[in-house]
Residue frames as qw, qx, qy, qz and C-alpha x, y, z in Angstrom:
[[0.527, 0.667, -0.404, -0.337, -81.76, 88.25, 124.05],
 [0.917, -0.101, 0.384, 0.045, -80.92, 84.70, 122.95],
 [0.102, 0.702, -0.608, -0.356, -77.63, 84.08, 121.21],
 [0.960, 0.233, -0.024, -0.154, -77.56, 81.26, 118.70],
 [0.513, -0.566, 0.604, 0.225, -74.55, 79.01, 119.13],
 [0.664, 0.566, -0.418, -0.253, -72.75, 77.96, 115.95],
 [0.902, -0.310, 0.299, -0.027, -71.92, 74.34, 116.73],
 [0.823, 0.470, -0.087, 0.307, -69.26, 74.30, 114.00],
 [0.101, 0.798, -0.380, 0.457, -67.18, 76.50, 116.32],
 [0.810, -0.512, 0.240, -0.154, -67.02, 73.81, 119.01],
 [0.012, 0.632, -0.772, -0.063, -63.80, 71.84, 119.51],
 [0.962, 0.074, 0.024, -0.261, -64.23, 68.38, 118.02],
 [0.096, -0.577, 0.808, 0.075, -61.79, 65.51, 118.18],
 [0.947, 0.139, -0.103, -0.271, -61.89, 62.12, 116.48],
 [0.119, -0.586, 0.799, -0.059, -59.61, 59.36, 117.72],
 [0.662, 0.072, -0.718, -0.201, -59.34, 55.62, 117.29],
 [0.646, -0.447, 0.405, -0.467, -60.80, 53.62, 120.18],
 [0.271, 0.313, -0.910, -0.032, -58.90, 50.36, 120.53],
 [0.293, 0.057, 0.809, -0.506, -61.43, 49.21, 123.10],
 [0.602, 0.470, 0.374, -0.526, -64.40, 49.73, 120.76],
 [0.493, 0.032, 0.694, 0.524, -62.51, 49.10, 117.50],
 [0.262, 0.791, 0.477, 0.279, -64.16, 52.20, 116.05],
 [0.263, 0.343, -0.070, 0.899, -63.50, 55.91, 115.73],
 [0.298, -0.664, -0.587, 0.355, -64.63, 57.98, 118.71],
 [0.140, 0.574, 0.135, 0.795, -65.74, 61.59, 118.25],
 [0.382, -0.588, -0.527, 0.481, -65.88, 63.92, 121.25],
 [0.091, 0.816, 0.187, 0.540, -66.69, 67.59, 121.83],
 [0.385, 0.145, -0.471, 0.781, -64.56, 69.70, 124.17],
 [0.259, -0.264, 0.148, -0.917, -67.44, 71.92, 125.27],
 [0.822, -0.175, 0.027, -0.541, -69.83, 68.99, 125.86],
 [0.075, 0.487, -0.868, 0.064, -67.55, 66.27, 127.29],
 [0.573, 0.005, 0.728, -0.377, -70.39, 63.91, 128.23],
 [0.774, 0.519, 0.097, -0.349, -71.24, 63.41, 124.55],
 [0.222, -0.442, 0.775, 0.394, -69.50, 61.00, 122.17],
 [0.815, 0.418, 0.024, -0.401, -70.18, 59.10, 118.96],
 [0.507, -0.306, 0.762, 0.264, -68.69, 55.86, 117.66],
 [0.745, 0.585, 0.024, -0.321, -68.50, 54.99, 113.96],
 [0.907, 0.052, 0.290, 0.301, -66.46, 52.90, 111.55],
 [0.553, 0.463, 0.101, 0.686, -64.89, 55.97, 109.86],
 [0.281, -0.228, -0.258, 0.896, -63.60, 59.30, 111.13],
 [0.162, -0.156, -0.318, -0.921, -66.05, 61.17, 108.93],
 [0.523, -0.449, -0.641, -0.338, -69.07, 59.19, 110.15],
 [0.505, -0.409, -0.555, 0.519, -68.03, 59.69, 113.77],
 [0.136, -0.138, -0.079, 0.978, -67.75, 63.46, 113.32],
 [0.321, -0.249, -0.460, -0.790, -71.03, 63.75, 111.42],
 [0.552, -0.451, -0.698, -0.059, -72.85, 61.63, 114.00],
 [0.409, -0.378, -0.452, 0.697, -71.51, 63.67, 116.88],
 [0.001, 0.004, -0.099, -0.995, -72.36, 66.97, 115.21],
 [0.446, -0.391, -0.574, -0.565, -75.97, 65.81, 114.75],
 [0.579, -0.470, -0.616, 0.254, -76.05, 64.81, 118.42],
 [0.299, -0.213, -0.228, 0.902, -74.53, 68.13, 119.51],
 [0.188, -0.216, -0.327, -0.901, -77.12, 70.01, 117.43],
 [0.550, -0.475, -0.628, -0.279, -79.95, 68.04, 119.10],
 [0.545, -0.422, -0.503, 0.522, -78.55, 68.65, 122.58],
 [0.159, -0.078, -0.041, 0.983, -78.01, 72.38, 121.95],
 [0.333, -0.337, -0.465, -0.748, -81.56, 72.66, 120.58],
 [0.599, -0.501, -0.625, -0.002, -82.93, 70.87, 123.67],
 [0.444, -0.308, -0.364, 0.758, -80.93, 73.06, 126.05],
 [0.013, -0.086, -0.161, -0.983, -82.12, 76.18, 124.26],
 [0.441, -0.409, -0.579, -0.551, -85.76, 75.03, 124.26],
 [0.632, -0.542, -0.538, 0.130, -85.70, 74.35, 128.01],
 [0.127, -0.946, 0.063, -0.291, -83.87, 77.58, 128.86],
 [0.831, -0.449, 0.104, 0.311, -80.78, 75.80, 130.12],
 [0.070, -0.839, 0.381, 0.382, -77.32, 77.28, 129.57],
 [0.888, 0.438, 0.049, 0.130, -75.62, 76.31, 126.32],
 [0.660, -0.451, 0.210, 0.564, -71.80, 76.13, 126.43],
 [0.317, 0.904, -0.160, -0.239, -70.07, 78.87, 124.47],
 [0.894, 0.327, -0.106, 0.287, -67.35, 77.54, 122.13],
 [0.642, -0.534, 0.057, 0.547, -63.85, 77.99, 123.58],
 [0.506, 0.223, 0.356, 0.754, -62.82, 79.53, 120.24],
 [0.001, -0.678, -0.322, -0.661, -65.26, 82.42, 120.67],
 [0.547, -0.737, -0.339, 0.204, -64.91, 83.03, 124.42],
 [0.154, 0.865, -0.218, 0.425, -63.19, 86.16, 125.66],
 [0.810, -0.282, -0.302, 0.415, -60.15, 85.74, 127.90],
 [0.187, -0.982, 0.026, -0.001, -58.68, 88.47, 130.09],
 [0.587, 0.551, -0.452, 0.385, -55.18, 87.02, 130.16],
 [0.161, -0.487, 0.602, -0.613, -55.39, 86.87, 133.95],
 [0.808, -0.320, -0.446, -0.215, -56.07, 84.03, 136.35],
 [0.382, -0.689, 0.484, -0.381, -55.35, 83.39, 140.00],
 [0.823, 0.106, -0.554, 0.064, -53.36, 80.41, 141.11],
 [0.570, -0.715, 0.313, -0.258, -52.75, 79.35, 144.70],
 [0.759, 0.280, -0.540, 0.232, -49.51, 77.53, 145.41],
 [0.751, -0.562, -0.247, 0.243, -47.90, 76.58, 148.68],
 [0.213, -0.947, 0.195, 0.142, -45.38, 78.86, 150.35],
 [0.643, -0.366, 0.549, 0.390, -42.46, 76.58, 149.52],
 [0.583, 0.431, 0.546, 0.420, -43.29, 76.48, 145.80],
 [0.126, 0.974, 0.172, 0.077, -43.93, 80.25, 145.73],
 [0.394, -0.807, 0.346, 0.270, -40.49, 80.85, 147.26],
 [0.662, -0.093, 0.610, 0.425, -38.82, 78.42, 144.85],
 [0.473, 0.679, 0.459, 0.323, -40.45, 80.08, 141.82],
 [0.050, -0.998, 0.003, 0.036, -39.50, 83.56, 143.04],
 [0.521, -0.605, 0.485, 0.358, -35.87, 82.46, 143.49],
 [0.637, 0.212, 0.612, 0.417, -35.80, 80.84, 140.03],
 [0.303, 0.883, 0.310, 0.182, -37.23, 84.03, 138.51],
 [0.238, -0.936, 0.199, 0.165, -34.64, 86.17, 140.26],
 [0.637, -0.329, 0.562, 0.413, -31.83, 83.91, 139.06],
 [0.508, 0.405, 0.585, 0.485, -33.01, 84.48, 135.49],
 [0.108, -0.222, -0.013, 0.969, -33.40, 88.25, 136.09],
 [0.234, -0.372, -0.633, -0.637, -37.13, 88.07, 135.40],
 [0.484, -0.244, 0.297, -0.786, -40.19, 89.13, 137.31],
 [0.406, 0.023, 0.880, -0.245, -42.15, 86.25, 138.76],
 [0.644, 0.551, 0.286, -0.448, -44.90, 86.92, 136.20],
 [0.455, 0.682, -0.483, -0.306, -42.46, 86.88, 133.25],
 [0.085, -0.364, 0.926, -0.048, -40.85, 83.72, 134.57],
 [0.516, 0.204, 0.762, -0.333, -44.19, 81.91, 134.94],
 [0.635, 0.637, 0.029, -0.436, -45.42, 83.01, 131.50],
 [0.298, 0.615, -0.701, -0.204, -42.20, 81.70, 129.96],
 [0.220, -0.178, 0.945, -0.165, -42.47, 78.38, 131.83],
 [0.600, 0.388, 0.560, -0.420, -46.12, 77.95, 130.88],
 [0.561, 0.686, -0.231, -0.403, -45.38, 78.78, 127.24],
 [0.133, 0.507, -0.846, -0.096, -42.53, 76.27, 127.17],
 [0.353, -0.009, 0.894, -0.276, -44.81, 73.58, 128.63],
 [0.633, 0.470, 0.366, -0.494, -47.60, 74.00, 126.09]]
């Protein structure tokens, strides 16, 4: 079964490129693609046409098409390896705040985002 990707759900960003003296549109899910234009709107429209062409080509050749981050499922779990010294330091910091290591790390990550 083939799932059709709605390219409007991809993460787009348009920024000013001082180097190019134009607006630069990029797509989070397809980072190798970009589009330059004199206005933000033209940059976004140009990139969306390019993304559509690339997604169509990937689909036609049976290659994997990136799923938009906005529609992906996340478990809420991930593994992270840290050195023994950092692990100890984080555990001590958590204990000083009367939190589990997990609660402490979630709080720190939330504060950093």
